[in-house]
Each structure stands twice: as C-alpha cells, then as structure tokens.
C-alpha positions in Angstrom: -74.8 159.5 7.9 -76.3 157.1 5.4 -76.0 153.3 5.9 -77.5 150.6 3.7 -78.1 147.3 5.4 -78.4 144.4 3.0 -77.9 141.1 4.9 -79.1 137.7 3.7 -81.2 135.7 6.1 -79.6 133.7 9.0 -81.3 130.5 7.9 -83.2 128.8 10.6 -82.9 131.9 12.8 -83.7 135.3 11.4 -85.1 136.5 8.1 -83.2 139.1 6.1 -85.7 141.8 7.2 -85.4 140.7 10.9 -81.6 140.7 11.0 -81.5 143.9 9.0 -83.9 145.6 11.4 -81.8 144.5 14.4 -78.7 145.9 12.8 -80.5 149.2 12.1 -81.5 149.5 15.7 -77.9 149.0 16.8 -76.7 151.7 14.4 -79.3 154.2 15.5 -78.1 153.8 19.1 -74.8 155.4 17.9 -76.0 157.6 15.1 -79.5 158.5 16.2 -80.0 160.8 13.2 -78.6 158.5 10.6 -80.5 157.4 7.5 -80.4 153.6 7.7 -82.0 151.8 4.8 -82.8 148.1 5.4 -82.9 146.1 2.1 -84.2 142.6 2.6 -81.9 140.6 0.3 -81.3 137.0 -1.0 -79.2 135.4 -3.7 -82.0 133.5 -5.5 -82.2 130.7 -2.9 -84.4 130.4 0.1 -85.9 133.7 1.2 -85.8 135.3 -2.2 -89.6 135.7 -2.5 -89.9 137.2 1.0 -86.9 139.5 0.4 -87.9 140.9 -3.0 -91.5 141.4 -2.1 -90.5 143.3 1.0 -87.8 145.4 -0.7 -90.2 146.4 -3.6 -93.5 146.6 -1.7 -94.9 143.7 -3.5 -97.6 141.2 -2.5 -97.7 137.5 -1.8 -100.0 135.0 -3.3 -100.6 131.5 -1.9 -101.8 128.7 -4.2 -102.4 125.0 -4.0 -99.9 123.0 -5.9 -98.5 119.5 -6.3 -95.4 118.6 -4.2 -92.6 116.4 -5.5 -94.3 113.2 -4.6 -97.8 114.2 -5.9 -99.5 115.4 -2.7 -101.3 118.8 -2.6 -99.6 121.6 -0.6 -99.8 125.3 -0.3 -97.0 127.4 -1.9 -96.5 131.1 -2.0 -95.0 133.3 -4.6 -94.5 137.1 -4.8 -95.7 139.7 -7.3 -93.7 142.9 -7.8 -93.9 145.7 -10.3 -97.5 144.6 -10.9 -96.6 142.1 -13.6 -93.5 140.3 -12.3 -93.7 137.1 -10.3 -91.0 135.9 -8.0 -91.0 132.2 -7.5 -88.8 129.8 -5.5 -88.9 126.3 -7.1 -88.2 124.8 -3.6 -91.6 126.0 -2.4 -93.2 123.4 -4.7 -90.4 121.1 -5.6 -88.0 121.4 -2.8 -86.0 118.7 -1.0 -87.2 120.0 2.4 -90.8 119.2 1.5 -90.1 115.5 1.6 -89.0 113.3 4.6 -85.5 112.1 4.0 -86.6 108.5 3.9 -89.1 109.2 1.1 -86.7 111.0 -1.2 -86.8 109.4 -4.7 -85.8 111.3 -7.8 -87.3 108.5 -10.0 -90.7 109.6 -8.7 -90.2 113.3 -7.8 -91.8 115.9 -10.1 -91.5 119.6 -10.8 -95.2 119.7 -11.7 -96.0 122.1 -8.8 -93.5 124.6 -10.1 -95.4 124.7 -13.4 -98.6 125.1 -11.5 -97.3 128.2 -9.8 -96.2 129.7 -13.2 -99.5 128.9 -14.7 -101.4 130.6 -11.9 -99.3 133.7 -12.3 -99.6 133.7 -16.1 -103.4 133.3 -16.1 -103.5 136.3 -13.7 -101.7 138.6 -16.1 -98.1 138.1 -15.1 -95.6 138.4 -18.0 -92.2 138.5 -16.3 -90.7 135.9 -14.0 -87.8 135.8 -11.6 -87.3 132.2 -10.5 -84.8 130.7 -8.0 -84.2 127.1 -8.7 -82.0 125.9 -5.7 -82.9 123.2 -3.3 -84.7 120.7 -5.5 -85.8 117.2 -4.7 -86.1 116.4 -8.4 -84.2 115.0 -11.4 -86.9 115.0 -14.0 -85.3 117.5 -16.4 -88.1 120.0 -15.7 -90.6 117.8 -17.5 -93.1 118.0 -14.7 -93.1 121.8 -14.8 -93.6 121.7 -18.6 -96.4 119.2 -18.3 -98.3 121.7 -16.1 -97.8 124.4 -18.7 -99.4 122.2 -21.5 -96.4 120.5 -23.0 -97.1 116.8 -23.8 -94.5 114.1 -23.1 -95.8 110.9 -24.6 -94.9 107.2 -24.8 -95.2 104.9 -27.9 -99.0 104.6 -27.3 -99.6 108.4 -27.1 -100.1 108.4 -23.4 -98.5 110.9 -21.0 -95.4 109.6 -19.3 -95.5 109.3 -15.5 -94.0 111.9 -13.1 -90.4 111.8 -12.2 -87.1 110.8 -13.8 -88.4 107.3 -14.1 -91.2 108.4 -16.4 -88.6 109.5 -18.9 -87.9 105.9 -19.6 -90.9 105.7 -21.9 -90.5 109.1 -23.6 -90.7 109.0 -27.4 -92.6 112.1 -28.4 -92.8 115.8 -27.3 -95.8 117.9 -28.4 -96.1 121.6 -27.8 -99.4 122.2 -29.6 -101.5 122.8 -26.5 -99.1 124.9 -24.4 -100.9 127.8 -22.7 -100.8 130.6 -25.2 -99.8 133.4 -22.8 -96.4 131.8 -22.4 -95.2 133.3 -25.7 -95.5 136.8 -24.2 -93.5 135.9 -21.0 -89.9 136.4 -20.1 -88.1 134.2 -17.6 -85.0 135.2 -15.6 -83.6 132.3 -13.6 -81.3 132.7 -10.6 -78.9 129.9 -11.2 -75.3 129.7 -9.8 -74.9 126.0 -10.6 -72.7 125.5 -13.7 -73.3 121.8 -14.4 -74.6 120.6 -17.7 -77.6 118.3 -18.0 -75.8 115.0 -18.7 -72.5 113.3 -18.3 -69.9 113.2 -15.5 -70.8 116.6 -14.3 -74.5 116.3 -15.1 -77.3 116.5 -12.5 -77.8 112.7 -12.2 -74.2 112.0 -11.2 -73.5 115.1 -9.1 -76.7 115.9 -7.4 -79.1 113.0 -7.4 -77.4 110.9 -4.7 -78.4 113.6 -2.1 -81.9 113.4 -3.4 -82.2 109.7 -2.6 -80.9 108.1 -5.8 -79.4 104.6 -5.5 -76.1 103.9 -7.2 -77.8 101.8 -9.9 -80.2 104.7 -10.7 -77.6 107.2 -11.6 -76.5 106.0 -15.0 -80.1 105.0 -15.8 -81.4 108.5 -15.2 -78.5 110.1 -17.1 -79.4 108.0 -20.1 -83.1 109.0 -19.8 -82.1 112.6 -19.7 -79.9 112.3 -22.7 -82.8 110.8 -24.7 -85.0 113.7 -23.5 -82.3 116.2 -24.6 -82.1 114.6 -28.0 -85.8 114.7 -28.5 -85.9 118.3 -27.3 -83.2 119.2 -29.8 -85.4 118.0 -32.7 -88.2 120.3 -31.5 -86.1 123.2 -30.4 -82.8 123.3 -32.3 -81.3 126.0 -30.1 -81.6 123.8 -27.0 -78.2 123.0 -25.4 -77.8 120.2 -22.9 -74.2 121.4 -22.2 -75.2 124.9 -21.3 -73.8 126.0 -17.9 -76.7 125.6 -15.5 -78.7 123.1 -17.6 -78.2 120.6 -14.9 -79.5 122.9 -12.1 -82.4 121.6 -10.0 -82.3 118.2 -11.7 -82.4 119.6 -15.2 -84.9 122.3 -14.5 -82.4 124.8 -15.9 -82.4 122.9 -19.2 -86.2 123.0 -19.4 -86.3 126.8 -18.7 -83.6 127.6 -21.3 -84.8 125.2 -24.0 -88.6 125.5 -23.7 -89.2 128.9 -22.2 -86.2 130.8 -23.7 -85.1 131.7 -20.2 -81.9 133.5 -19.2 -79.9 131.6 -16.6 -77.9 134.1 -14.5 -76.1 134.8 -11.2 -78.7 134.8 -8.5 -77.3 137.7 -6.5 -76.7 139.8 -9.6 -80.3 139.2 -10.8 -81.7 140.3 -7.4 -79.5 143.4 -7.1 -80.4 144.5 -10.6 -84.1 144.0 -9.9 -84.0 146.2 -6.8 -81.8 148.8 -8.5 -79.2 148.3 -5.8 -76.6 150.7 -7.2 -78.9 153.6 -7.2 -79.8 152.9 -3.5 -76.2 152.8 -2.3 -75.0 156.0 -4.0 -74.0 158.5 -1.4 -73.8 155.8 1.4 -71.1 156.1 4.0 -71.2 152.4 4.8 -72.8 149.2 3.4 -73.5 146.4 5.9 -74.0 142.9 4.5 -73.7 139.4 5.9 -75.2 135.9 6.1 -75.6 133.1 8.7 -72.2 131.6 8.1 -69.4 133.1 6.1 -66.5 131.1 4.6 -64.5 131.0 1.5 -67.4 129.6 -0.4 -69.2 132.9 0.2 -67.2 134.2 -2.8 -69.1 131.8 -5.1 -72.0 133.9 -5.9 -73.3 134.5 -2.4 -75.0 137.6 -1.2 -72.1 139.3 0.7 -69.7 138.9 -2.3 -72.3 140.4 -4.7 -73.0 143.3 -2.3 -69.3 144.1 -1.8 -68.6 143.9 -5.5 -71.2 146.5 -6.3 -70.3 148.8 -3.3 -66.6 148.9 -4.2 -67.5 150.4 -7.6 -68.3 153.5 -5.5 -65.5 153.1 -3.0 -68.0 152.5 -0.2 -66.7 150.6 2.9 -68.3 147.2 3.4 -68.9 145.6 6.8 -70.2 142.0 7.2 -72.1 140.9 10.3 -72.4 137.2 10.3 -73.7 134.4 12.5 -70.3 132.7 12.3 -67.2 132.9 10.3 -64.7 130.2 9.3 -61.0 130.6 9.5 -60.8 130.9 5.7 -63.4 133.7 5.6 -60.6 136.3 5.7 -60.3 135.6 1.9 -63.3 137.8 1.5 -61.2 140.8 2.7 -59.4 140.6 -0.6 -62.7 140.7 -2.5 -64.1 143.9 -1.0 -65.4 143.1 2.5 -63.4 145.4 4.8 -64.4 143.8 8.1 -66.1 140.5 9.2 -67.7 140.4 12.6 -69.5 137.3 14.0 -72.4 138.3 16.2 -72.1 135.5 18.8 -70.7 137.1 22.0 -69.6 134.1 23.9 -69.4 130.3 24.2 -72.8 128.9 23.5 -74.7 126.0 21.8 -75.7 126.3 18.2 -79.3 126.0 19.3 -79.0 129.0 21.7 -77.0 131.0 19.1 -79.8 130.5 16.5 -82.6 131.3 19.0 -84.5 134.2 17.4 -84.4 136.4 20.5 -80.7 135.7 21.2 -79.7 136.3 17.5 -81.7 139.6 17.4 -80.1 140.9 20.5 -76.6 139.8 19.4 -77.0 141.4 16.0 -78.1 144.7 17.5 -75.3 144.7 20.1 -72.6 143.9 17.6 -73.8 146.6 15.2 -73.8 149.1 18.0 -70.2 148.2 18.9 -68.9 148.2 15.3 -70.4 151.7 14.7 -69.1 153.0 18.1 -65.7 152.2 16.7 -66.5 153.6 13.3 -67.6 156.9 15.0 -64.4 157.0 17.0 -62.1 156.8 14.0 -64.3 159.0 11.8 -64.9 161.7 14.4 
C-alpha cells in the first residue's frame, strides 16, 4: 500500500507538514505496513518556502530587509538544489506586515523583496522561485528593482521616493549599475493573477483599495504606472504592460517579466514540477490532498486541483481532507477529487476548530476513518 499525502497548510492552524503528518498517522493505524509519503506542499502563496525546503531537504536563511513602510524586519527564504532560492514576496512586502490602519500603497515599497534577491545572488544563487501573493504594494516592483541597482530618477537626476507615489516624479530609468550577477539568473514566478498592469483590470483599480488606497488615489496611481510602463518600453522593447499577471502584487509581475526576463506561471504547477511530483506518485494506490477551506474557487489554481489533475493522469484515486467545505465544493468531484471529507467532527467554534491540537487530532481521526472504509471496500 502506497499513499502520497500532499495537503496545503490549514492557514492559521497547521502547516502543510503538520497536517500531512497527522494524516499519515491516521493511515498507519489502518495500514500499519503502508508506505506513506508526506509531501509538504503549497501553491506559491503563504507556506511555499517552508513546504519546498522541507520537501527537498533544503535550508532556510534569515536576513534583515526593509518592510513595506521602510522599517527593518527579519525575513526568511529557502535554498534548495544548492543554487535555487525560494522566496515569498509577502515575507518582505506583505500586507500582513502592516497594521490595517497604516496601509498606504502610495508609500509602500517592494524594496525588501529586492534585498532578499540580492542577498541570494551575492551568495551564489542563480535560480529563483518566487511567490508574489499577498502584497501591500502598488509600486510596479520599482522598489525591488532599486534594491538590485536599477535607478529610477526624477528631472534632477535624484532617486524617486519609495511607493506608488514616488512614480509621480519618474522621468528616467538607468540600468547601468545593476548588480552584474543578475544576467546569469533565471526567475520563475508563481503567479495565478491574470490582471494587466494598467486599466480597468489593472492592479490600481482591482487590488489597491484593499491595500489602503483612497478612491482619489486609484486613477492617479494608474496614470503613474502607465508612465512607468511607457518608459520601461523604451529601455526594454519586449516589456508588456498587458501581459497576464503583469498587475500581480501591485505590478511586481510587470517588473519581473520586463526587467528580469521572468516566466510568470501557475503557482501549483511550478511547485509540482520543482518537486518532481509525478515521479513520486507513480505506483501510488491513493493520493490525499486538501486545504483549510475547499470551495468552488479551489479549482482556480489551488493546491488540491493541481494535485488531482496530475494524479488523474495515472488514474490514481484522490481524496481531499479539508478543514471545511462549502456547498459548492462538490464541483471539484468533476475535476478529479473523488471524495471530500471535512475533518471537523461536531459543532464547534472556529477558534476551537483551528486550535492546533484539535485540528491535529481531527485530521488523524478522519484519515483513520476514511482508510478504514477504503480497506473494507478494497479487501
């Protein structure tokens, strides 16, 4: 009996590794001689660094960087395969780093993301996997690029200030002092957002309100980003402000694709390719996946959908163990998930359900019961 357990984190409760281990323990109560492989997994968002470094026996490195409002904080990235860095932009530029009342995309910068990249590059890293969800920023990635040596200047030849507001004064872009190692680096960006940089579906109009933008700021920032895109086009003719994902993380997708020749790709597919998922599941009797809450949106590039899609190529049954499931989650049955099982075992508060000890016990007990049934029907 071979089972592969690849469950995304139950955010605010259990990490991918913790929930996977609980499920493994439940399975082994039924099949005590089973080969149960726990693969910490994520879709490019929160938990990606932890999941990939654990799955691939990598290491973590903590550095001091600049947070979105200019304060110094500690941020951690992973190193796998010796020369590949795994970075979550949210650890340096994330919306959760700033109190809600202080959110301000006119001031918020991605500079700390660039500092993380620079640290990795100067330590010999040449390949990057970067998740860009959960940003507090709308600066078009200019802050990140400034940290890497790109110059964004005003009419007087001075560096523009941090944040989307600084783009008001942008007249010149200079790449003559970029750190030289960048030319040898490749960037793969986990990006499931399809929005362009500017316009009605651009980052300013769609995402900046949740980052603290006032109604009057939205059109202003969109205009600043359009000017930035036009200046970029003069320097890098292949840049594309309308590229799907250019508007991700407040335009960070545009910066990566235009200045660093990055590939923007589905987060879960990038992660599954990195860990060579299909070679791991070959010969498996069952694949177990899941996430904290499953609903119809789980089909939009989330971990369980990506896992199921790969497993069904080999006709492997897929079971999802989840914290909770909405009434429309049955849609996932049509997409390759054969059974969806919430782990909560009775009426309870959200706080109690998310309690780490309770969630661990519930995940183990649910896995045990599911595999008891599986054993009965399989013999």
